N, C-alpha and C positions, 0 to 999 in steps of 0.2 A: 889261457885265462883272458877273460874279457877286459875291456877298458875299465868298466865300473869296478870289478873285483880287484884289479890291479891297483886302481886309485885308492880304494878303500883300505886294502892291505898295506899299501905304502904309508898311508896316514897312521895306521895303528902301529906299524913297525917303527916309524920315526918317533911316535909317542913313547915307546919303550925307552928310547934313547934320550928322552926329555925334550924333544923338538915339538914345537907347536906350529900350527898353520899360520900363515901371514895375515889371514883375515878370519873373523868369526864365521862359523858355518851357518848359524841361525841368521836369516836376513834381518830380523828385528835388531839383533845385537850389532850387526854390521852397520845398519843405519845409525844406531845410537853411537857407535864408535866414530863414525864419520862426523856426527854432530859435535862430538867432543873435540875433534881435531880442527874443524873448519871455523873460520870467523862466522859469527851469527848471520850476517847478511848473505854470505856465500852459501851457507847451508840452507837458508830460507829459500833461495832461488832454486836450488837443486831438489829440495825435499817438498816444497810447498805446492799447493793446488789453488784452484779458484774458490772464492767465497769462503764459506765455513767448511769447505773440503768434504761436502756430502758425496760428491762423485767419486773422490778418492776412496772414501769408506765403502761406497757401493761396489766399487771394483773388487775390493777384497771380500766383501760379504757375498758377492756372486760366486766366487770360488768356493766359499764355505758351504753354499747351498747344494753343491754337487759333491757326491761321495763315490769313491771308486769301489766297484764290486769285483774283487779278485776272483778268478776262476782257477780251479785246482786240477792237478794231475794232467797237466799239459807239459810237453817237453820244451823247456825254455833253457836248456843247457847251453845252446848257442843263440845269442841274441844279436839282432841287427837293427840298431836304432836309426839307421840312415834313411834319407829320403832323396828324391830327385826334385829339383826346382829349377825351371828355366834351363834345362840341359846340364845342370851341375848336380853331382852327387854330393850331398852334404852329410857330414858325420852324424848329425842329429838335427831335428827340426827346430833349430835355434839360430837366431841372428841377433846382432847388436843393433838396437834401435838408434836413430839419430838423437843425440843430445847436444844442445848448444852450450857454448861458453864453458867448456870443460877446464879452462884455465882457472876457474874458481875452485876446482877440486885439486888440481895438481899442475905444476909449472910446465910439464911436458904434454899435458892436455891430450888432444886428439892423436898426437904421435905415439904417446904411451899406449893408448887404447888400440891403435892400429897394429902396433907390434904384438900386443897381447892376442888380438884376434888372429893374426897370422900364425902365431906360435900354437894357438889352440885349434886352428883349423875351422874357425867360425867366421862366417861372412859379417861384414860391418857395413852399415849404411852411413856414409859420411854426412855430417850435418851441414846444412846450408849456413848455419850460424856457428861454424867452427872457429876455433882459436888458432888453428894452423891450417894452411892451405892444403887442398886435397892432393895436389901434386906431391908435396912433401910426404904426406902420409902414404900415398900409393907407392912411392919409391922405397919405402921401408917394408913393404908387404910382399915383394916378389909377385908370384902368381896367385896369391891368396885372394879369394873373391871379395869384391867390394861393390856397393851400389852408391847412388847419390840421392840425397833428399833435396827436393826443390821447393822453396817458398817462392810463389809466383810474384815477382816484383811488378811495380807499376811500369817498368821499362821492359818491353818485350825484347829489345836488343840485348839487355843484360841477361834475361832469361835464356836467350839463344846462346850467349857466350858461356854461361855457366854449364849448360848442357853439353856444348861442344868440348869444353875442358874436361868434363866428366868422362866423355867418350875417350878422349885422348889419353887420359891417365888410367884407363882400363876398367872403369865402372861398367857393370853388366846389367844395370837396370836403373830407371829413374823413378823415384817415389815422390809423388806430388802431395804435399801436406795441404789438405783442404780446410782444416778446422781452425786455422790461425791466421785468417785474413785481418784480424786485429787481436791484440792481446786481451786475454781474459782478466777479470777483476781478481788479482792475486793478492790477497790480504797480507800475507807474510812479507812480500816485497814492498807493498805500500807502507806497511809499518816502518820499514827501514828506509823508505824513500829511495829504493835501490833498483834501478834498471841498468844492468851492466853495459848495454850497448851505448848508453850516453857517455860512458867513460872509454869508449873505443874497444871494449872487450867483445869477443864473439863475432867480429866482422872480417875475419881474415880471408874468407872466400871473396869478399868484395874488394878489399884493398889490394888483393893480388890479381884483380881482373882488369884487363885493358879497357873494356867498355866502361866499367865503373870509374876508372882513372879519368876518362874524358868527362864523365858526369861530375866528378869532383872539381875538375878544371872550371866547369861552368858554374858550380856552386861558389867557387872562390871569387868569381866576378860579380856575384850578387850580394847585396847587404844581408846580414843575418837578421832573421825575424824571430818572433816568439820570445818566451821568457828566457832570461839568462840567470845562471846561478850567481849568488852574491860572492864576492871575493873573500874567501875564507881559507884557512889551511887545508880543509878537505877538498875545496875546489881547485886549489893550486896543485895539490897532490894528484888529483884526477887529471889535470892538464899535463903534468909531467909523465904520468903513466900512459896517456894517450900518445904523447910524442915518442915514448920509448917503444911502444908496440907497433907503431906505424912504420911501413917500409922507409928506409933511409936513416940518416943519422938523427939522433935526438935533437942536437943543436939546430940543424937545418930545419927540422920539423917545427921546433919552437919558434924559429924566426919566420917561417912561411905561414904558419897557421893552417897548414894542410890537414893535419889530423882532425882538427875541429870541423873543417869543411867536409871531411869524409864522413864524420858522424852526422852532420846536417844532411848530407846527401843520402846516407843510409836511412835516416828517420823519414825523409821525404818519400823514399822509394820502396821501403821495406816490403810491404805486402799490399795486395790489391783486393779490397772488399767487393769490387765490381766483377770479379771473376765469375764466369758462367760456363755451362757445359760446352757452349759453342767455341770457347777459347781453347779447348783441348786440341782442336784441329791444328792450331799453330804449333803445338809441341809435337804432335804426331808427324807433321811434315818435316820436322827438323831432327828427328832421331829414329833410328831403326831399333833402338834398344827397347826392351819391354817397359811399359809404363804402368805403374801401380798407383791407385788412388788411396791415400791414407786419410782416415777420418770418417769412413763410411759406417753408419749405424742403422740406417733405415733401408728396408728391403727395396723400396722404390728407387733409392739412389743406387743400389747395387744393380738393379735392372737397367738403369740408365748408363751405368758404367759399361755394361755389355753392349748396349745400343751404340755407344760412342767409341767402340773398338778398343777399350782398355784391356790390358793384358793381365791385370791382377788387382786385388783389393786388400787393403789392410783395415780390418775392423778395429777401431780405436776411438777413444774419447780424449786422446792426448794425455793419458795418465791422470785425468781429472783436473787438468790445468786450465781448461777453457770455459766450460759451462758448469756451474755448480748446480747440482740437482739433476744432472743428465742421467740417462740410462746407463747402467753398467755395461762396459764393452762386452763382457762375457754373456750377459743377458741378451745382447743384440746379435751375437754370433750365429745361433742356430737358424734364425729367420733369414739372415743374409746368405748363409750357406745353402739353404733350401732354394732361394731365389736363383743363385748362381748355378746350381745343379751340376757342379763339376766342370763347367765349361772353361773357367779360368781359375787359377789358384786364389784361395782366400787365406790371407795371413791374419795374425792377431797380435795386438799388444794392449797394454793397460792393466796394471795390477799384478803382473806375473812376478812371482818371487822365488819359486822352487821348481825342481824337476817334476814334482807331482802336479803343480799348476800347468806345466807344459803338457803333461799327459791329459789332463782334463780338457784343455783347449783343443788338442788334437782329437780327442774323443768326440768333441762337439763339432768337428768338421774343419778345423784349421789345418792347412797344409804345414805351416810352420809358425813359430812364435818369436816375437821380438822382445828382447830383454832391455829394460830401460834403467830406472834409478839404481838398481842394485850394482850395476857396474860403475856408475858414477861414485857410489859410496866406496866400492872396492878400490877405485882409483885414488880417492882421497886418503884411504887408510894405508895403501901399500903400493901405489903406482902401477907400473906394468905387471910386476909379479902378482899384485892383488887382483887385477882384472883377469889375468890368465888363470889364476887359481879359481876364481869365481866361475869362469866358463867351464873349466874341467869338472868342477864340483856339480854344476848344473847338468852337464852331459852325463856324469856318472849316476847322479840321482835319478835322472830320467830313465836311463837304461835299467837301473835296479827296479824302479817303480813299474816299468813296462813288463819286466820278467816276473816280478812278484804278482802282478795282476793277471798273468797267464798269457802274455804276448811274446812271441819269439821275434816278431818284426814290428816296426812302427806301422806298417800297412795293416796289421791286424787289430790295431786300436780302433774301437768303434763305440758308437753312442750307447749300445746295450751294456757297456762296461761301467756305466755311471747310473746312479740313482739319485733323485732329488732327496734332499734331507728329509727324513721322516717317512719316505716311501719305500716300499719293497721293490727290488728290481723286477722288471717285466720278465715273464717266462719266455 
């Protein structure tokens, strides 16, 4: 019996005994449940997008425009949804995208997700904006595959240190996020006046880094500049939270003021708007790991990624969090795939919610798909078991969709299995 049939049967058998799943199966219900459980500002950060969220809507509408055209009388009694990616055989073309500040969703944050990914056999991309250091998460995963997302700091020394740490803790690829050299205009967060990094959340990769520690030392010798929050109960609470999260004892952190200096240093260094194609050579010289560029939407940028020796691309608009009114990531995928021509893997994220979505992205040329917000919502609802359940459900749904569409292997999924909404499939 296949994984998908076993999973489906187990759910129904447990249902006979009155058991229910730890998370809703419908991704819309899962998001709604997370919204009921989380504080409004936390949910806004995880669920929101840029502007009036036109790009978020476009991402979902792009999936709706494509329809699967199942083929009949093909032997799909044995199904193999696995793929090969950078020398690894993956159970399905599914990875966990990097999501920052997961402590907003659950106290165990990235560690809970890392454990779930390892249990489900799904690769995870550690976030540069993690709430728990990559070494701690890697130690909980044994040999399960993990990658590292890099936000290119203004300090190349810090960039080199983060990449070196990623290599040491077993990461198998570096994913450079290109589309967030500055934060988008995120209206939900602006309504709450909530940027979690200013409270010391989501900066664990920095506060655990020796180079960043030296940069904080320098920041502590300089006078603070810029606007300061008024002394209010909320500001005092944020200060105590900062001191609690920072390495060391809370009392010594309160006395030293180091956590606030760390936040200042982070804000100063966070990302580099001056980044250009020529800077990629710095990274190439410092790692032998595959380098993927995340945020590619234009075919010309895909061509340049090849020219500059990159090993992969992630077609993505950051889940609609950066540019409101941008092209849907799925709409950009076919042209990027055509430009790459199979020379390096093209991965995909933004708007993926179901196993059927994974099928559509693969049919349009993606080697694999990264899942984002749904696992953050699953984490909020049920912690590690919630994320593991979500990943198993996605894998099962993808396998069933594949088989019902007439594919015995993931490699058999092709563009001819899709039709644009309102069009007949091509003969």
